[in-house]
C-alpha positions in Angstrom: 0.0 0.0 0.0 2.9 2.4 0.8 4.5 1.7 -2.5 1.2 2.4 -4.4 0.8 5.7 -2.5 4.5 6.6 -3.2 4.0 6.0 -6.9 0.9 8.1 -6.9 2.7 10.9 -5.0 5.5 10.9 -7.6 3.0 11.0 -10.4 1.2 13.9 -8.7 4.4 15.8 -8.2 5.4 15.3 -11.8 2.0 16.5 -13.0 2.4 19.7 -11.0 4.9 20.9 -13.6 2.5 20.2 -16.4 -0.4 21.9 -14.5 1.7 25.1 -14.1 2.6 25.0 -17.7 -1.1 24.7 -18.7 -2.0 27.6 -16.4 0.6 29.8 -18.2 -0.5 28.6 -21.6 -4.2 29.3 -20.9 -3.2 32.9 -20.1 -1.2 33.3 -23.2 -3.9 31.7 -25.5 -6.9 33.7 -24.3 -8.1 34.2 -27.9 -7.7 30.5 -28.8 -10.8 28.3 -29.0 -11.9 27.0 -25.6 -11.8 23.4 -26.7 -8.1 23.8 -26.8 -8.0 24.5 -23.0 -10.0 21.4 -22.4 -7.6 19.4 -24.5 -4.7 20.7 -22.4 -6.5 19.5 -19.3 -6.8 16.1 -21.0 -3.0 16.0 -21.3 -2.8 16.7 -17.5 -5.2 13.9 -16.9 -3.0 11.5 -18.9 0.0 12.4 -16.8 -2.0 11.8 -13.6 -3.4 8.5 -14.7 -0.7 6.7 -16.8 2.1 5.4 -14.5 4.6 4.8 -17.2 6.3 7.0 -19.7 9.4 7.1 -21.9 12.5 9.3 -21.7 13.2 12.3 -23.9 15.9 14.9 -24.2 13.1 17.4 -24.7 11.4 16.7 -21.4 11.0 19.7 -19.1 10.1 17.5 -16.1 13.0 18.0 -13.5 12.6 14.5 -12.1 10.2 11.6 -12.7 10.8 10.1 -9.3 11.1 12.5 -6.4 10.8 9.8 -3.8 12.4 6.4 -4.3 10.6 3.5 -2.6 13.8 1.5 -2.1 15.6 4.5 -0.7 12.8 5.4 1.8 12.5 1.8 3.0 16.1 0.8 3.3 18.5 3.8 2.8 19.1 7.2 4.2 15.9 9.1 3.2 16.5 11.7 0.5 14.5 13.3 -2.4 15.6 13.6 -6.0 13.6 16.6 -7.2 15.9 17.3 -10.2 16.6 20.7 -8.7 20.0 20.7 -6.8 19.1 23.7 -4.6 16.0 21.9 -3.4 17.8 18.6 -2.8 20.6 20.4 -0.9 18.1 22.2 1.3 15.7 19.3 2.0 18.0 16.2 2.2 20.0 17.2 5.2 16.8 17.9 7.1 15.4 14.5 6.1 18.6 12.8 7.1 18.4 14.3 10.6 14.7 13.7 11.2 14.5 10.2 9.7 18.0 8.7 10.1 18.0 4.9 9.6 18.0 2.9 12.7 20.2 -0.2 12.3 18.2 -2.1 14.9 15.0 -1.6 12.9 13.9 -3.5 9.8 12.8 -0.4 8.0 13.5 3.3 8.0 11.4 5.5 10.4 10.2 7.5 7.4 8.7 4.3 5.9 6.4 4.0 8.9 5.2 7.6 8.3 4.7 6.7 4.7 2.4 3.9 5.7 0.4 6.3 7.9 0.2 8.7 5.0 -1.1 5.9 2.8 -3.9 5.1 5.2 -4.9 8.8 5.3 -4.8 8.9 1.5 -7.2 5.9 1.3 -9.5 7.5 3.8 -9.6 10.7 1.7 -10.4 8.6 -1.4 -13.2 6.9 0.5 -14.6 10.2 1.6 -14.5 11.7 -1.9 -16.2 8.6 -3.4 -18.9 8.7 -0.7 -19.6 12.3 -1.5 -19.9 11.5 -5.2 -22.3 8.6 -4.6 -24.4 10.5 -2.1 -24.6 13.6 -4.4 -25.7 11.4 -7.3 -28.4 9.7 -5.2 -29.7 13.0 -3.9 -30.0 14.5 -7.4 -31.6 11.3 -8.7 -34.2 11.4 -6.0 -35.0 15.0 -6.5 -36.0 14.4 -10.1 -38.0 11.2 -9.5 -41.2 13.1 -10.2 -40.9 14.4 -13.7 -42.8 15.0 -16.8 -41.6 14.0 -20.3 -41.0 16.8 -22.7 -39.5 15.1 -25.7 -37.0 12.3 -26.2 -34.6 12.2 -23.3 -35.8 15.7 -22.1 -37.9 16.0 -18.9 -39.5 18.8 -16.9 -39.3 18.8 -13.1 -40.6 21.1 -10.4 -37.5 20.5 -8.2 -35.0 21.6 -10.9 -33.8 25.2 -10.4 -31.3 25.1 -13.3 -31.1 22.8 -16.4 -28.7 19.9 -16.2 -27.7 16.5 -17.6 -27.8 13.4 -15.4 -26.6 9.9 -16.1 -23.3 8.7 -17.7 -24.8 5.8 -19.6 -28.3 7.0 -20.7 -28.0 10.7 -20.0 -31.2 12.7 -19.5 -31.7 16.5 -19.7 -33.8 18.0 -16.9 -35.4 21.4 -17.2 -37.4 23.6 -14.7 -41.1 23.2 -15.2 -41.8 26.9 -15.6 -39.2 27.6 -18.4 -40.6 29.3 -21.5 -40.1 27.8 -25.0 -37.6 30.5 -26.1 -35.3 29.9 -23.2 -35.7 26.1 -23.6 -34.3 26.4 -27.2 -31.1 28.1 -25.9 -30.8 25.7 -23.0 -31.2 22.6 -25.2 -28.6 24.0 -27.7 -26.1 24.1 -24.8 -27.1 20.7 -23.3 -27.0 18.9 -26.6 -23.6 20.4 -27.2 -22.5 18.8 -23.9 -23.8 15.4 -25.0 -22.1 15.8 -28.4 -18.8 16.5 -26.7 -19.3 13.6 -24.2 -18.9 16.0 -21.3 -21.2 13.8 -19.2 -18.3 11.3 -19.3 -15.4 13.6 -19.0 -16.5 15.5 -15.9 -17.1 12.3 -13.7 -13.8 11.0 -15.0 -12.1 14.2 -14.0 -13.6 13.9 -10.5 -12.4 10.3 -10.2 -8.8 11.5 -11.0 -9.2 14.3 -8.5 -10.3 11.6 -6.0 -7.0 9.8 -6.3 -4.9 13.0 -6.1 -7.1 14.8 -3.6 -4.0 15.7 -1.5 -2.6 17.9 -4.3 -3.9 21.5 -4.2 -2.9 22.0 -7.9 -5.1 19.1 -8.9 -8.1 20.9 -7.3 -7.2 24.0 -9.2 -6.9 22.0 -12.4 -10.3 20.4 -11.9 -12.1 23.7 -11.2 -10.6 25.3 -14.3 -11.4 22.2 -16.3 -15.1 22.5 -15.4 -15.0 26.2 -16.3 -13.3 25.6 -19.6 -15.6 22.7 -20.4 -18.6 25.1 -20.1 -17.0 27.8 -22.2 -16.1 25.3 -24.9 -19.7 24.0 -24.8 -21.0 27.6 -25.2 -18.8 28.2 -28.2 -20.1 25.0 -29.8 -23.7 26.0 -29.1 -23.5 29.6 -30.5 -21.1 28.9 -33.4 -23.8 29.3 -36.0 -26.0 31.9 -34.1 -26.4 35.5 -35.2 -26.3 38.4 -32.8 -30.0 38.0 -31.7 -29.4 34.4 -31.1 -26.4 35.2 -28.9 -28.4 37.7 -26.9 -31.2 35.2 -26.4 -28.6 32.6 -25.3 -27.1 35.1 -22.9 -30.5 35.9 -21.4 -31.0 32.2 -20.9 -27.7 32.0 -19.0 -28.8 34.8 -16.7 -32.2 33.3 -16.2 -30.7 29.9 -15.2 -27.8 31.3 -13.1 -27.4 29.3 -9.9 -24.4 31.1 -8.5 -21.2 29.3 -7.5 -21.2 25.7 -6.3 -18.5 23.3 -5.1 -17.1 20.8 -7.6 -19.4 17.8 -7.9 -19.3 14.7 -10.0 -22.8 15.6 -11.2 -24.7 17.2 -12.7 -23.8 19.3 -15.7 -25.8 22.4 -14.9 -26.5 25.0 -17.5 -25.9 28.1 -15.3 -23.5 26.5 -12.8 -20.1 28.1 -13.5 -19.0 31.8 -14.0 -22.1 33.1 -15.7 -20.7 36.6 -16.0 -17.6 35.4 -17.9 -19.7 33.1 -20.1 -22.1 35.9 -21.1 -19.2 38.2 -22.0 -17.6 35.5 -24.1 -20.9 34.7 -25.9 -21.6 38.3 -26.8 -18.0 39.0 -28.0 -17.5 35.6 -29.7 -15.8 35.7 -33.0 -14.5 32.7 -35.0 -10.8 32.4 -34.2 -8.4 33.0 -37.0 -6.7 30.0 -38.6 -3.3 31.0 -37.3 -4.6 31.2 -33.7 -6.1 27.7 -34.0 -2.8 26.4 -35.5 -0.8 28.0 -32.8 -3.0 26.5 -30.1 -2.8 23.0 -31.6 1.0 23.4 -31.9 1.1 24.4 -28.2 -0.7 21.3 -27.2 1.8 19.1 -29.1 4.7 20.9 -27.5 3.2 20.6 -24.1 2.6 16.9 -24.6 6.2 16.2 -25.8 7.8 18.2 -23.1 5.7 17.2 -20.1 4.4 13.7 -20.9 7.9 12.4 -21.2 10.5 11.8 -18.5 13.9 13.4 -18.4 16.7 11.3 -19.8 19.3 10.0 -17.2 22.5 11.9 -17.7 26.0 11.7 -16.1 28.0 14.7 -14.9 29.9 16.5 -17.7 33.6 15.9 -16.8 36.8 16.6 -18.6 37.8 12.9 -18.0 35.6 10.8 -20.2 36.6 7.5 -18.5 36.2 8.5 -14.9 35.2 11.6 -13.0 38.0 13.1 -10.9 38.2 15.4 -7.9 41.2 17.6 -7.1 42.2 17.9 -3.4 45.3 19.8 -2.3 47.0 19.1 -5.6 46.1 15.3 -5.6 43.7 13.6 -8.0 41.0 11.3 -6.6 38.7 9.0 -8.6 35.6 6.9 -7.8 36.3 3.3 -8.7 33.7 2.0 -6.2 30.0 1.7 -6.0 27.9 4.0 -3.8 27.2 2.9 -0.2 24.3 3.9 2.2 26.4 4.7 5.2 29.8 6.1 6.1 32.6 3.8 7.4 33.6 4.2 11.1 35.4 7.4 12.0 34.8 9.5 8.9 33.8 13.1 9.6 32.4 16.1 7.6 35.2 18.2 6.1 33.1 20.9 4.4 31.7 21.3 0.9 33.5 20.9 -2.4 34.7 24.1 -4.0 34.4 24.7 -7.7 38.1 23.9 -8.2 37.8 20.7 -6.1 34.7 19.6 -8.0 36.6 19.8 -11.3 33.5 20.2 -13.6 31.9 17.1 -12.1 28.7 19.0 -11.1 29.5 18.3 -7.4 30.3 21.8 -6.4 28.7 22.5 -2.9 28.4 18.8 -2.1 29.4 17.8 1.4 32.4 15.5 1.7 33.8 13.4 4.6 37.4 12.5 5.6 39.1 10.4 8.2 41.1 12.2 10.9 43.9 9.8 10.4 44.4 11.1 6.9 43.4 8.0 5.0 44.0 8.1 1.2 40.3 8.3 0.4 37.2 10.3 1.3 33.5 10.2 0.7 30.9 12.6 -0.9 27.2 12.6 -0.3 25.7 12.9 -3.8 23.1 11.7 -6.3 24.3 8.6 -8.1 23.0 5.3 -9.6 21.5 2.5 -7.6 23.7 -0.5 -6.9 22.5 -3.8 -8.4 25.5 -5.9 -7.3 29.1 -5.3 -6.5 30.1 -4.5 -10.1 26.9 -3.0 -11.5 25.1 0.3 -11.0 21.7 1.1 -12.6 22.2 4.7 -13.7 18.6 5.2 -14.6 17.5 4.5 -11.0 18.9 7.5 -9.1 19.4 7.8 -5.3 21.5 9.9 -2.8 24.3 7.9 -1.3 27.9 8.1 -0.2 30.5 7.8 -3.0 34.1 6.8 -2.2 37.0 8.7 -3.9 40.4 7.1 -3.9 43.8 8.8 -4.3 45.5 8.2 -7.7 49.1 7.1 -7.5 51.5 6.8 -10.5 48.7 7.5 -12.9 46.6 4.7 -11.4 45.2 3.3 -8.3 47.2 0.0 -8.2 49.5 -1.1 -5.4 47.7 0.7 -2.5 47.1 -0.7 0.9 44.0 -2.8 1.6 41.4 -1.2 4.0 38.6 -2.6 6.0 36.2 -0.7 3.8 37.7 -2.6 0.8 37.2 -5.9 2.6 33.5 -5.2 3.3 32.8 -4.3 -0.3 34.8 -7.2 -1.7 33.0 -9.6 0.6 29.8 -8.8 -1.3 31.0 -10.8 -4.2 31.0 -13.9 -2.0 32.0 -17.0 -4.0 32.8 -14.9 -7.0 35.9 -13.5 -5.4 39.2 -14.4 -7.2 42.9 -13.7 -6.9 42.6 -10.9 -9.4 40.2 -8.9 -7.1 43.2 -8.3 -4.8 45.9 -7.6 -7.4 45.6 -3.8 -7.0 46.5 -4.0 -3.3 49.9 -4.2 -1.5 50.6 -7.7 -0.3 53.3 -10.2 0.6 53.7 -13.6 -0.9 54.7 -16.6 1.2 53.8 -20.2 1.8 55.2 -23.7 1.3 53.4 -25.9 -1.2 50.3 -23.8 -1.4 50.5 -20.2 -2.5 49.7 -17.7 0.3 49.3 -14.0 -0.1 49.1 -11.8 3.0 47.6 -8.2 3.2 48.2 -6.1 6.2 45.4 -3.7 7.0 46.2 -2.1 10.3 47.6 -3.0 13.7 44.7 -5.4 14.3 43.5 -6.8 11.0 45.0 -8.6 8.0 43.7 -10.7 5.1 45.2 -14.1 4.1 44.4 -15.8 0.7 45.6 -19.3 0.1 45.4 -21.9 -2.7 46.6 -22.4 -6.2 47.0 -19.4 -8.6 44.5 -19.3 -11.5 42.1 -21.4 -9.5 39.4 -20.6 -6.9 41.1 -19.7 -3.6 40.8 -22.3 -0.9 40.3 -19.6 1.7 40.1 -15.8 2.0 40.5 -15.1 5.7 40.0 -11.8 7.5 42.1 -12.4 10.6 42.9 -10.6 13.9 46.7 -10.3 14.2 48.3 -12.7 16.6 45.0 -14.6 17.0 45.3 -17.7 14.7 41.7 -18.9 15.5 40.0 -15.5 15.3 39.3 -15.3 11.6 36.4 -15.6 9.1 36.2 -16.4 5.4 34.8 -13.2 4.0 33.1 -15.2 1.2 30.8 -17.1 3.5 30.6 -15.0 6.7 29.7 -11.4 7.6 32.8 -9.3 7.3 31.1 -6.1 8.6 29.7 -7.9 11.7 33.2 -9.4 12.4 34.8 -5.9 12.2 32.1 -4.3 14.4 32.6 -7.0 17.0 36.2 -5.9 17.3 35.6 -2.1 17.4 36.8 -1.8 21.0 40.0 -3.6 20.1 40.5 -1.2 17.2 40.1 1.8 19.5 42.6 0.4 22.0 45.1 -0.4 19.2 44.9 3.2 17.9 
């Protein structure tokens, strides 16, 4: 349930950008035909309903997934809004308020997500109940009616003409309405039926029911109802002369019911913004061809730019093979996958300057160093999601810690093995080979079997034994001077073994 709500929330946030674009376009295209505005709201509905899309370089959506379900449930909670300033302002706060608890099975924020999902379902239930009760009340109010002609009925309880029923729609008119006014009203209501508005308005309400928590969705629905009425007026008066338009306007004023809250039914003749509608009717002129063409083109542009998701892109760096950071004249590269937490002892050392970021797009990102001056550091940044030890899915973005390692002799070979290296290598389990350790400083020894020893610090070391070019017989993480205190990192938990000896590490340092 939480995942469904999170998907809906991401869709709603994404649609907000489209809604804002449509609001701007409605203002710029005031002289365009009103059906064009209704079409724009249809594009908004598509974005709110369809959960999948495809990537495009033309997309103007900053981010298609502001909240990652995997990140919220298992990692440090962050957002990926596509706007760095927003991410930098919000993510530290989220990290402090909802820091992961190692003793818990899920992040604290995931519990709040489940609570929000329950509230969301309660809101949906309330909206649907309102719609059903509203429909039943209106249906009962017109139970006593008199046939006029076809699907048209007269009823004493009707104050303003409306259409009721999505399958077999009926037009209801006040009993005391004169024939001249009826002609204008029927022109409007039949235009509604021709445009299938008795389907589109309930559908719009159902979409609003799902996204009831989004204020912009309420704005979109209200304006959709308004534009639908204006478009219907235009269709009804398209062939009328000036006298016909005046008669139609008089009918609007006679049937005016004032402002009402948004409902799933009915489609009332005088329900929405009568003053604006009368003004549009009296001043209506057929739009020029170029205006209609521009309006259609605008719809196409909006659809291309806002119905597609942004293409995943990597930072623009001068080093095409590997991004590099410059720290005190040294070059650091990132050969490792992102991790969710900092290793023991690393502390914040500030934020990267423009020179240090070296065109990687990481300027202003916080970085963390070890007081002992280890030849590596970490940045907290947006990066791909790890699939396994050697693979990152760059399309699935998350905020995580990225390790940067000092480059020596134009490479990163022949450096000392660290505990952090051991933990990450242990994730390969039985896939670990001799070649995985070739980059590290080691000593060869042994009699009969080949043995390679890697000293880590005063307390830990790694021993690999077996026959070269074959699967190692063992890969032990050992405590110095304790022959029996060791584990094979392929089959046992290296991180837990290290944590169990933290007190010894502190004493050794």
